[in-house]
C-alpha positions in Angstrom: 317.7 -74.3 -146.1 321.1 -75.0 -144.5 321.4 -78.6 -143.4 324.3 -79.8 -141.2 325.3 -83.0 -139.5 326.4 -81.5 -136.2 325.7 -78.2 -134.4 326.0 -76.5 -131.1 323.3 -74.2 -129.7 323.7 -72.2 -126.5 320.4 -72.3 -124.6 319.1 -70.6 -121.5 317.4 -72.1 -118.4 319.3 -75.4 -118.2 319.5 -75.7 -114.4 319.2 -79.4 -113.4 319.4 -83.0 -114.7 315.6 -82.8 -115.2 316.2 -80.0 -117.7 318.9 -82.1 -119.5 316.5 -85.0 -119.7 313.7 -82.8 -121.0 315.9 -81.4 -123.8 317.3 -84.9 -124.7 313.8 -86.4 -124.9 312.3 -83.5 -126.7 315.0 -83.2 -129.4 315.3 -86.9 -130.0 311.7 -86.8 -131.3 312.8 -84.7 -134.2 313.6 -86.4 -137.5 317.2 -87.0 -138.3 318.6 -86.5 -134.8 320.8 -89.4 -133.6 322.6 -87.9 -130.6 321.8 -85.1 -128.2 324.3 -84.0 -125.5 323.7 -81.2 -123.0 326.5 -79.5 -121.1 324.8 -78.0 -118.1 327.8 -76.0 -117.1 328.0 -74.1 -120.3 324.3 -74.4 -121.4 325.4 -75.8 -124.7 323.3 -78.3 -126.5 325.2 -80.4 -129.1 323.1 -82.2 -131.7 324.3 -84.8 -134.2 322.4 -86.5 -137.0 321.5 -86.1 -140.7 320.1 -83.1 -142.5 319.7 -81.1 -139.2 317.9 -77.8 -139.6 319.1 -75.3 -136.9 315.8 -73.3 -137.1 313.7 -76.4 -136.4 315.9 -77.4 -133.5 316.0 -73.9 -132.0 312.2 -73.7 -132.3 311.8 -77.0 -130.4 314.2 -75.8 -127.7 312.1 -72.7 -127.2 308.9 -74.9 -127.1 310.6 -77.0 -124.3 311.3 -73.8 -122.3 315.0 -73.4 -123.2 315.3 -70.7 -125.8 318.6 -70.2 -127.7 320.7 -67.2 -126.7 
């Protein structure tokens, strides 16, 4: 597994502040995540933390309704 401390994922379907809140709340539940930032204009989700697994984060985004593109 390839663990990192920061990553950016472009996701689809981020349309409003409610979407931003859903993503932040959903990803903050994952182990190791310390910061989640969502740029609605570019649909980029930036995640920071320890031992981040991109596959797990991407899967969680899809579960929340914002699949990576």
